C-alpha angles and dihedrals in degrees: 000000000000124000121205116214118220129205094232110099091226094051091042091054089048091050092050090050090052089049092051091050091051090048092052091047090051092048091050089052092048093052092046092052090047094050089050091049090052092047092049090052094047092049090048091050091049092048091047089049089050092049093046091049097053097043093077096053090044092051091050093051092045096053087043089053094047091048088051098041097049092038091240083153126033108275090219086066104035120048127199113287088224092051087049094049092047095050091045090053090048091051092048094048092047090051095234090120099034092072092057090046092056093044092055094044093050095052088048088050093051089046094051095045091052090045096049095044091049100034105046097059093044092047091053093049093051095045091049093059114044092192093055090049094049090052093056097030092105096056091045093051092040099056091035089060095044112095111251092223090058085067095057095097091050093051091043087058094046101039107021129226098308133097089279090072093050096047094044095054093047092046090052093049091048092042093060092049090049094047092048094049097043092048090046090052095048091047090050099044110136106272093204090065092047092048091048091051088049093050089054090056098254116166120241089252092050090047090052095044096043103030117017097037090055093043092057098048095087089055093041090057092048087055093045092053092050093045093052092052091047093047090052093050091049095046091049092049088044090052089054098054110014104077098275121164094189144019132086094282091056089047093052094049091042093054090046092054091047093044095236092148098178090052090048097049089041090054094049089051092049089051093052090046090052091056092044092050093047088054093051091050091052092046092051090048089049095052091050096045100040101028086140093061113133094019 
């Protein structure tokens, strides 16, 4: 649309008003198109993430069904995936499996809390003094490389057959991972930021609180996620063999002994889902807490 400007002040003002109206109209159309483009991109990303999320489980069920359908594995040892999922859903809805899930999660939680409370301060102390870390490096690496299950007899002798032994061995394994990662994060804090803080006259306490602490958070979360996964593995194995009467580990081994295959496979799937969900929760917390990581 073309607007013809007139020499008359009245017509000139009218034409200017029309031009402003057209400008506002074009701007509104531009912003509307931009909003629709942004919404389309967001919806596309959400759809792509949803597809990526379900591909893995569908692939697992598909491979399982093929192995069952074409007898690639003895059918007396491998039940149908759909029968397994149906029985697992029934056990969850009836509450018979829920109690075992909560018992395992509670033991893992106790183990991680103990490991974090005891591990982060020691990791900071070791990382802040390289000479101190080198003096105990052998002990940390030795026990970190020792399979936690090999320590079961020792912890059984020290703590007996109750929950204390299970939580203690899982706490010890998780504690070593957290100590190592926190110490590594402190030792590898960016020296340029530390030097900048020192040049501005910051005290050692202020440098630690405002620089080193935040520099170590990414590595601390890496250690925390690894520690949670390790604690879950140790707790489930301990529930299988250290006098447990509940928990997912006890449920798996009990189903295997009684030849309840759908319950055994379903319990294994739930145990894997527990580890996966715990990792997702920690990743979400990590993104919200250290969103500035890498900048």
